[in-house]
C-alpha positions in Angstrom: 122.2 49.7 95.5 121.9 51.8 98.7 120.3 50.4 102.0 119.0 51.8 105.2 120.0 48.8 107.2 123.2 48.6 108.9 124.9 46.5 111.8 126.1 47.2 115.3 129.8 47.7 114.2 129.1 51.0 112.4 127.3 52.3 115.5 130.4 51.5 117.6 132.6 53.0 115.4 130.6 56.1 114.9 130.1 56.7 118.6 133.8 56.2 119.4 134.6 58.9 116.6 131.9 61.1 117.8 133.4 61.0 121.4 136.8 61.7 120.1 135.7 64.7 118.3 133.8 66.0 121.0 136.9 65.8 123.2 138.8 67.6 120.6 136.1 70.5 120.3 135.8 70.7 124.0 139.0 70.3 126.2 141.2 70.0 123.3 140.5 73.5 122.1 140.3 75.1 125.4 143.5 76.9 125.4 142.7 78.1 121.8 139.5 79.6 123.2 141.2 81.1 126.0 143.4 82.9 123.7 140.7 84.0 121.5 138.4 85.1 124.1 140.6 86.8 126.5 143.3 88.6 124.5 142.1 92.2 123.6 141.0 93.1 120.0 140.8 96.9 120.4 142.8 98.8 117.8 144.4 102.0 118.3 141.4 103.8 116.4 139.2 102.2 119.0 141.0 103.9 121.9 141.6 107.6 121.1 142.4 108.5 124.8 145.3 106.0 125.1 147.7 108.5 123.5 149.1 105.6 121.5 149.9 106.2 117.8 150.5 103.6 115.2 154.0 103.6 113.7 153.6 104.2 109.9 155.5 102.5 107.2 157.4 99.2 107.2 160.8 98.5 109.3 163.0 98.6 106.2 161.8 102.3 105.2 165.0 103.7 106.6 165.3 106.2 109.6 165.7 109.8 110.2 168.1 110.6 113.0 167.8 114.4 112.6 164.0 114.2 113.6 164.6 111.8 116.5 165.7 114.4 119.1 162.1 116.0 118.9 160.4 112.7 120.1 162.8 111.6 122.7 161.3 110.0 125.8 161.7 112.2 129.0 161.5 115.3 126.8 158.5 116.4 129.0 160.2 116.7 132.3 157.0 117.3 134.2 156.2 113.3 133.7 157.6 110.8 136.1 160.2 108.3 135.1 159.1 104.9 133.9 161.6 102.8 135.8 162.0 100.8 132.7 165.1 99.8 130.8 164.9 98.1 127.3 167.9 95.6 126.7 168.4 95.2 123.1 170.3 92.5 121.6 171.7 94.1 118.4 173.3 92.5 115.3 171.7 94.4 112.7 173.6 96.6 110.2 174.1 100.2 111.5 171.8 101.8 108.8 169.0 99.6 109.9 169.4 100.6 113.4 168.5 104.2 112.4 164.9 103.1 111.8 164.9 100.7 114.8 166.1 103.2 117.4 163.9 106.0 116.1 160.8 103.9 116.6 161.9 102.6 119.9 162.6 106.2 121.2 159.3 107.5 120.0 157.4 105.3 122.6 154.8 107.1 124.6 156.2 105.6 127.8 158.2 108.3 129.3 161.6 108.2 130.9 162.6 104.8 130.1 166.3 103.9 129.2 167.6 101.7 126.4 170.8 99.5 126.8 171.8 98.2 123.3 174.3 95.2 123.4 175.9 95.2 120.1 177.2 91.6 119.0 179.8 93.1 116.7 183.0 93.8 118.7 184.4 97.2 120.3 185.3 99.0 117.1 181.7 98.7 115.7 180.4 99.5 119.1 182.5 102.9 119.2 181.2 103.8 115.7 177.5 103.5 117.0 178.4 105.2 120.2 179.7 108.1 118.3 176.7 108.1 115.8 174.1 108.3 118.4 175.8 110.0 121.6 174.3 113.5 120.6 171.0 112.1 119.6 169.8 109.8 122.2 171.1 110.9 125.8 169.0 107.8 127.3 170.9 105.1 125.1 173.7 103.4 126.6 175.6 101.0 123.8 178.0 98.2 124.9 179.0 95.1 123.2 179.5 91.3 123.5 183.1 90.5 123.9 184.6 88.4 120.9 185.5 84.8 121.6 183.0 84.2 124.4 182.2 80.4 123.9 181.2 79.2 127.2 178.1 80.9 127.3 175.2 81.8 124.7 176.0 84.9 123.2 172.5 86.1 123.7 172.4 85.1 127.1 175.6 86.9 127.8 174.4 90.0 126.0 171.3 90.0 128.3 173.4 89.6 131.3 175.7 92.7 130.4 172.5 94.6 129.6 171.1 93.6 133.0 174.1 94.7 134.7 174.0 98.1 132.8 170.4 98.7 133.6 169.5 101.0 136.6 165.7 100.5 136.7 163.5 97.9 138.4 161.9 96.6 135.3 163.7 95.3 132.2 162.6 94.6 128.7 164.4 92.1 126.6 164.1 92.2 122.9 166.2 92.2 119.7 167.0 94.9 116.9 165.4 93.0 114.2 162.0 93.6 115.5 159.4 95.8 113.8 157.6 97.9 116.5 154.0 98.2 115.5 153.0 101.1 117.7 154.2 103.9 119.9 152.7 102.2 123.0 154.2 98.9 122.8 156.4 99.5 125.7 153.4 101.1 127.5 151.3 97.9 126.9 154.1 95.4 127.6 155.1 96.9 130.9 151.8 97.9 132.4 151.1 94.8 134.5 154.7 95.4 136.0 154.1 99.2 136.8 150.4 98.7 138.1 151.1 95.7 140.5 154.2 95.3 142.7 153.4 91.7 143.0 153.8 90.9 139.3 157.4 89.9 138.5 156.9 88.7 134.9 154.9 90.1 131.9 154.7 87.8 128.8 154.8 89.7 125.5 154.4 88.1 122.1 156.1 88.1 118.7 155.8 86.3 115.5 157.9 85.8 112.3 157.6 87.5 109.0 157.4 84.9 106.4 156.8 87.5 103.6 160.0 86.5 101.7 159.0 82.8 101.7 156.7 81.2 99.2 154.7 77.8 98.8 152.7 75.6 101.1 155.7 75.7 103.6 155.3 79.3 104.3 151.7 78.8 105.5 152.3 75.6 107.4 155.2 77.6 109.4 153.0 80.1 110.1 150.3 77.7 111.4 153.0 75.8 113.5 154.4 78.8 115.2 150.8 80.1 115.9 149.8 76.8 117.5 153.0 76.5 119.4 152.4 80.0 120.7 148.6 79.2 121.5 149.7 76.3 123.9 152.1 78.4 126.1 149.9 81.6 126.0 146.7 79.5 126.7 148.5 77.8 129.7 149.6 81.1 131.1 146.1 82.8 130.7 145.0 79.6 132.6 147.3 80.2 135.5 150.2 77.8 134.5 152.8 79.8 132.7 155.9 77.8 131.5 157.2 79.7 128.6 157.8 83.3 127.2 159.1 85.0 124.0 162.7 86.1 124.3 162.1 88.8 121.8 159.2 90.4 123.8 159.6 89.9 127.4 159.5 91.8 130.6 160.4 91.2 134.2 161.7 92.7 137.2 165.6 93.3 137.5 165.8 92.0 140.9 164.1 88.8 139.9 166.8 88.1 137.4 169.8 88.7 140.0 167.9 87.2 143.0 167.7 83.9 140.8 171.3 84.2 139.6 170.3 84.9 136.1 170.3 82.1 133.6 172.1 80.0 136.3 169.7 76.9 135.6 170.5 76.8 131.9 174.0 78.0 131.9 175.2 74.8 129.8 172.5 75.4 127.3 172.6 77.7 124.3 169.0 78.7 124.9 166.6 78.8 127.7 166.3 82.4 128.4 162.4 82.5 127.5 161.3 79.0 128.5 163.3 77.5 131.2 163.9 80.7 132.9 160.1 81.8 132.7 159.2 78.3 133.9 161.6 78.3 136.7 160.2 81.5 138.3 156.6 82.3 137.0 153.5 81.3 138.4 149.9 82.3 138.6 150.4 85.1 141.1 153.5 86.6 139.8 153.0 86.5 136.0 150.7 88.1 133.5 150.1 88.0 129.9 150.6 91.4 128.0 149.6 90.8 124.5 147.4 93.4 122.4 147.5 94.5 118.8 149.8 97.3 120.0 152.4 95.0 121.7 152.8 92.3 119.2 156.3 92.4 117.6 157.1 91.0 114.1 160.6 89.6 113.9 162.3 90.3 110.4 164.6 87.6 109.0 164.2 88.1 105.5 164.9 84.9 103.4 166.2 83.3 106.6 162.9 83.1 108.3 162.4 79.4 107.3 165.7 78.5 108.7 165.1 80.6 112.0 161.7 78.8 112.3 163.6 75.5 112.2 166.1 76.7 114.9 163.3 77.7 117.2 161.3 74.8 116.8 164.3 72.5 117.3 165.3 74.6 120.4 162.1 74.5 121.7 161.8 70.7 121.3 165.1 70.2 123.1 164.2 72.4 126.0 160.8 70.9 126.6 162.4 68.0 128.9 163.1 70.9 131.5 159.5 72.2 131.2 156.2 70.5 132.7 155.1 67.6 130.9 151.4 68.0 131.2 151.0 70.6 128.5 152.8 68.5 125.9 151.1 65.1 127.0 147.7 66.9 126.7 148.6 68.2 123.1 149.5 64.7 122.4 146.3 63.3 123.5 144.4 65.9 121.4 146.3 65.1 118.2 145.5 61.4 119.0 141.9 62.1 119.5 141.7 63.9 116.1 143.4 60.9 114.3 141.0 58.6 116.4 138.0 60.7 115.3 138.8 60.7 111.8 139.7 57.1 111.4 136.5 55.8 113.4 134.2 58.0 111.6 135.8 57.0 108.1 135.4 53.3 109.1 131.9 53.7 110.2 130.8 55.0 107.0 132.9 52.4 104.9 131.7 49.3 107.1 128.0 50.5 107.0 128.0 50.3 103.1 125.8 50.0 101.2 123.7 51.7 103.9 124.0 55.5 103.6 122.8 56.4 106.8 126.0 56.3 108.6 127.8 58.0 106.0 125.4 60.9 106.4 125.8 61.0 110.0 129.5 61.2 109.6 129.2 63.9 107.1 127.3 66.0 109.6 129.6 65.5 112.4 132.8 65.9 110.4 131.3 69.2 109.0 130.3 70.3 112.6 133.6 69.2 114.0 136.0 70.9 111.4 133.7 74.0 111.5 134.3 74.5 115.1 137.9 73.9 114.7 138.3 76.4 112.1 136.1 79.0 114.0 138.0 78.8 117.1 141.5 78.7 115.4 140.7 81.8 113.2 139.5 84.0 116.3 142.9 83.0 118.2 144.9 83.5 115.1 143.3 86.9 114.8 144.4 88.0 118.2 148.0 86.9 117.6 147.9 88.7 114.0 148.7 85.3 112.5 147.5 83.6 109.3 143.9 82.6 109.4 143.2 79.4 107.6 140.1 77.8 106.1 140.3 74.7 104.0 143.9 74.2 105.0 143.3 74.0 108.8 142.1 70.4 108.9 145.2 69.2 106.7 147.8 71.0 108.8 146.0 69.8 111.9 146.1 66.2 111.0 149.6 66.4 109.3 151.3 68.1 112.3 151.8 65.1 114.6 153.5 63.2 111.7 155.5 66.2 110.8 156.8 66.8 114.3 158.1 63.2 114.4 159.8 63.6 111.0 161.2 67.0 112.2 162.7 65.1 115.3 164.1 62.5 113.5 165.7 65.0 110.8 167.1 67.1 113.5 168.0 64.5 116.2 171.8 64.6 115.2 171.8 68.4 115.7 170.8 68.3 119.4 174.6 68.7 120.4 174.3 72.5 119.1 172.1 73.2 122.1 175.2 72.9 124.5 177.6 75.8 125.0 180.6 73.7 125.1 180.4 73.3 121.2 180.7 77.1 120.8 177.9 79.6 120.1 
């Protein structure tokens, strides 16, 4: 038998759940809304006057060195130099570098230079230099000295690249990135080229999980997207504290004036979060994310392991970052669980009355409808997976999943220090 009568306790529980749900849909989704509303959505087809042409094909299609000379930046000597150097940390096979360099050198930004720091020793670097010497005159190739263990090899490579750069603006990236458009560099460095007061431009990259299968594939994409929304939303709100090491631009003098990665020399990482947090603020930092500037990092079957490595690295480094974003994220997760628990309890306690259950159903549908719509819009801006029914499950699982992740990888924290070897 059903009834319309119910006591005070279901009302109290319902009001508590409703309040928590309102908090989640309001302040809790503020960064996600910011990313969804403020990042551009225009495609190349929508901006024919930009001169930006999408790069066709996949990154693994192979390259054609013979045709590269026709598209070298700087071929039109009437155009001014861009004052930009791209520092590429390279570890990919030489054959893959053909494709990568062809795409990189076809950027519409004229007059930029490339410093490729190859993590494979002097012999392999000499082969590369001979291979590309007559093809890309604006390409300088050097290498990471073998046996370097007192500094992160990536940081050492970037430092070597910074010293080799001769321009005012430096872009840091890696050779296993798929460049989506010929105007990637133009879009990423625009804030720095247009405004002398801007010191840092935050780009964005995401993993390709195409080689993975199963529910873990979708959850990893979701987790990476949520993490990115947090720091991008903070930066758009005037509180930058992290960047993306695969797609980051800043002024060369900022690097040397701040003594490079001095504050994180003893750590394996920190070149994109601790470094940015130390020197970025609302006045000198801009977000430079657009459909033409989002890079995809290609790890093949190792994508899952690389996601684990980055998640563990970010979790370890957060102790040097502002606590406020992480505390607020925890509050939002707690509010989700509170809303779910109180609303469910309200419906159960009121039985056999169905009135609270009907109200709970209406609130839950509205709550998750808002969550899904806001997330999908932000995910579209970041070219990430857009979810429907799985989003509520992933949202509720993530706090517990993070705790399990921390427990499982707690013993691995020593790997974040350089004295172990990198």
